[in-house]
N, C-alpha and C positions, 0 to 999 in steps of 0.2 A: 842044127848045123846042116847047111846044104852045100854041095860041091859045085863050083863054077869054074870050068876050065882048069881043073886040077888043083885049085886052091880052095881052102875052106873059107866060106863066107857066112858070117852069122845070119841066122834067120830072124828078121825083125819081129815076127809074130811069136817066135820062141823066146826071144830075149825080153820082150815086153809083155808080161802077163795081161796088162790092161788093153793091149791092142786087140781089136776085134778079129776073129778068125774070118778069112775070106769067104769061107763057105756060109758063114752066118750073115754076111752082108745082105744077101737077098731076103733072108728072113726078117732082118731088122727093117729093111725098106718096106716089106709087106706089112710088118707090124705097125710102122708109122702110118702107112696108108689106111690100115684098119682103124687106127686111133683117130685120124683126121675124119674118116668117114663116119665115125661113131660120135663125133662131137655133138652136143645138144644144139639144136637149131634155135635161133633167136625167135622169140615169140612176141606178138604184139601185147603190150601191157593192158590191164583193165582200163586205165585212163585212155589209152589209145583207142580201144574199142568204143568207149563212151563217146569220144570225139567223133569217131566215124559214124556212130549211130545218130548223134545229134546233127552232124552235117547232112546225112541222108534225110533225116527228118525235116531239116530246114529246107532242103531242095523240094521235098514233097509239099511242104507248107506253101512255098512260093508257087508251085504248080497249081495247087488248089486255089490260091488267091487269084491267079491269072484266069483259071478256068471259071471261077465264080463270077468274076467281073466280065469276062469275055475276051478271048485272045485278040479278036479283031479290034476291039476298042483300045486295048493296050497298044497294039501296033500302030493304030491310027494316031494315038496320043504321042507315042515315042518317036515316030518317024520325023516330024519337024523339029522335035526337041534335040535330036542327036547332033545338030550343027552347033549346039552350045557346049558340047563336051570339051573342045579345046579351051574355051574360056574358063570352064570350071577347073580344068587341069592346070591352067596358068595360075589360078587362085591357090591351088595346092602348094605352089612354090612359097607363097606367103606363110603357109603353115610350117614348111620346112625351115624357113628363116627364123620363125618364132621359136621353134624347137631348138635350133642351133644357138640362138641367143640365150635360151633358158639353160642349156648345157654349159655354155661358156661361163655364165654367172655361177652356176653350181660348182664348177671346177675351181673357182676362186683363184688362189695364187698359182695353181697348177695349169691354168688355162693357157698361159703363154707357151707352154711346152708342146701344144698341139697346133699345127697349122690350121688356120681358119677353114681353108678349103677341105682339109681332111675331116674337120669337125662337121662341116655341112654335109659332106659325102656320107658320113656315118649316120647322121640323122635322116637323110634322104632314104638311104637303104633300109634303115630300121623301120621307119614309118611306112614306107611304100609296101614292104613285104608283110609287116605285122598287121596291116589293115585287114588282110584276108585270113588271119590266123586266129585260133582261140586264144583268149587272154592276151589281146594285142599289145597292151603296155608292157607286160612281162617279156613277151617275145621281142618287142622293140628294144628294151633296155638290155636284154641279153645279147642281141646283135651288136649294139653300140659298145658294150663292155668288151666284147671280143675284138672289135675293130680299133678301139682306143687304148686298150691295156698296153700295147707295145710302146706307147708314148709316155704314159704316166704310171704304169704298173697296175696290177690287178686290184689292190686294196682301194686306191683312189678312184679307179673307174667304177668299182662296185659301190663305193660310198656315194658317188654322183648318181649312179643308177637308182639307189634308194631315195636320194634327195629329189630326183626328177619324178619318181613314182609318187612321192608325197605331194610335190608341187602340182602334179597333174590332177590329183584328187582335189586339192585345194582350189585350183583354177576352175575345174569343171563344176565343183560345188558352188563357188562364188558366182560363176556365170549362170548357174541355174536360176538364181533369184530374179534377175531381170527377165529371164524367159518366163518365169512363173507370173510376173506382173503382166507380161504381154498376153499370156493365156487368160488371166483373170479379166483383162479388158475385152476379150473376145467372148468368153463363155462363163464368166463369174467363177464362183468357188466350185468348179467342176472336179471330177475325178482326176483329170489331167493336171489341174492346178495343184492339188494336194500331192499327187505323185511327184511332180517336179520339185515342190517345196521340201518334201521328205527326202528326196534324192539329194538335194543340195545340202541339207543338214547332215545327213549320214556321211557324205563324202568329205565335207569340211572336218568333221570330227575324226574320221579315219585318217585323213592326211595329217592332222595335228598329232594323232597318236603315233603314227609312223615316225614323224620328226622327233617326237619325244623319245622313242625307243632307240633311234639311231644316235641321238646325242647322249644317251645315258651311258655311263661308264661301267655299270655293273655287269651287263652281258659280256662286254669285251674282256673284263678281268676274269670272269668265269671261264671263258673259252681259253684265255692265255694260260690259266692255271691248269686246266684239264688237258690242253693240247699245247705244250710249250713251243712247238715249232710254229704255231700260228700267232705267237705273241707279237712279232714285228708287224705282221699284217693287221691285227686287230688294233694295235696302237696307232698305226697310220690311218686306218679307217676312222677311228674316233677323233683323231686330231683334225682330219679333213672335215668331218661332219660338224665340228664346232665352228668352222669358219662361216657357215651359213646360219642365220637366225632361225628361231622356232618356226616362223611362218615362211621361211625361204622366200623372202619378199621379191627379190629381183627375178629368180627363176619363175615364181608364181605369176608375176606380172607379165613376163615374157610369154608364158603359156596361155595367159588370158588372150593374148594376140592370136594364138592358134585357134581358140574357140571363136574369136571374132571373124577370122577368115573363113572358118567352117560355116558360120552363120550366113556370111555373104554368099558362099557357095550354094547353100541350101536355098537362099532367096533367089539366086539366079536360076537354079534348077526348077524351082517352083514356077518362076516366070516362064521358063522354057516349055513346061508341060501345060501351060495355059491357066495357072492359078493366079487370081488377082492378088498381086503381091505388094506389100509395103513393109516398113520396118517392123511393125507390130506382128504381122503374120510370119515374117521371116524369123523373128525371135521366138515366136510360138512354135514354129516348125523345128527350130533348133532345140527347144526344150523337149519336144517329142523324141528327137534324134538322140539326145543325151540319155534320156530314160531308157530308150530301146537298147542303146549300147550297153548300159549297165545290166539290163535284164539278160541280154544275149551274150554276156562276156565270155562264157565258156563254149559258145557255139561258134564253129569256124565261120569267120566273116559275118557273124550275126545273121546267118541265113534264116529267113523266116521271121525273125523277131523284129528287125527294122521294117521290113515290108509290111508285116502285120500291124505294127504300131501305127505307121502312117495311114494304113487303110482304116484302122479303127478311129484315127483322129481326123478323118476327112470332114466330118460334120463340124468339129471344133474349128478347123481351118477354113470353113465356109467353101468347101469344094466337094467334088464327087469322088467316089472310090477309085475310079480309073485314073484320074489325075494324081491322086495321093499315092497310089501304088507305083505309078510311072515315075514320080519324084524319087522314090527309093531306088528304083531300077536304074535311073539315070545316074545317080550317085555311085552305084555299083559299076557302071561303065567307066567312070573316072578312076575308080580304084583299080580296075583291071588294067587300064592304060599305064598307071604308075607302077603296078606290079611288074610289068614287062620292063619298064624303064629302070626301076630299082634293081631288078635281077641282072640286067645288062651291066649296070654300073658296078655291081658287086663282082661279077665273074670276069669282066673284061677291063676293069679299072686297075689302078696300081695297087700293089699289095706290099705289106711290110710285115715281116715275121720277127719273132724274138721278143723277149720282155726284158729290156735293159735294166729296168729298175726293180725287177723281181729277184729276190735272193733265193737260190735253189741250194738246198743242203744235200750233200752227198752221203750224209750219215744215214 
């Protein structure tokens, strides 16, 4: 009790034992400061360090390739070829359209819930940014799930991501076989021929395995039983996965268009750097590119692997190492252009928040 102007006024601190003592407030603040300062700092994971090391190693490999060929020869080859970058960038739009069509067919009955421009924007952002990331397809689908989940909910968006992943493997695997035929016509049953054939078989088998697992009901039932809160999501995931057949035919055919546009891009790039180009050599170069992408899947942007593969394939492509390496570098210039465009569309384009179809439990 404290006295105020002759009247007794209850002291809040005395009446409420839980109230902090004024003198202790400074100590509490300092204690909070100490606690904050002593929080463990976030560390880079082992996987992060591996990616950093691989990225640096890839840059060193590119530097060694350029040094071995001769910097002046690379510059001399690249200088006139740079005027073809806008043409190759325009052809990239065809790949975005193919990816958008594949996603539209993969969404099935839910596709009408997403505006086409929004679907195209998500595929543009995902592909342009993921091109320079390790595990590009995983990064691509993660970006698209994040951008499209507000329209259809997380389970459907995730189901489509898995379908597109499988359709991508199927399309790349199937497209590898005509590339292998082109290589055989140039160099017979060479190492590159068998590499592309084996690559195609493995990817088709893996794509079918993923489709089988996503359509199976056993894993979903196990998750629902072990984690009841996930039951609605797993049921929706399974129901949506069943809408698309085992081969995911329409998404796979759409993504074959992606590979066709990529083959045209590589053909134009080959012509730009001075390689005698025709359909056969364009398809053979695409075969080399597909195998290089698979080998360097965990390396950021495939640094060193794509450049090294084209350099090693120079003899098979009937050209010299300077032109072969310049072909890979020219394609990298296109990727950099679209990285800036895709990043701009992501950060300055329209945004939508909230997941209207996702049920959040307060329990």
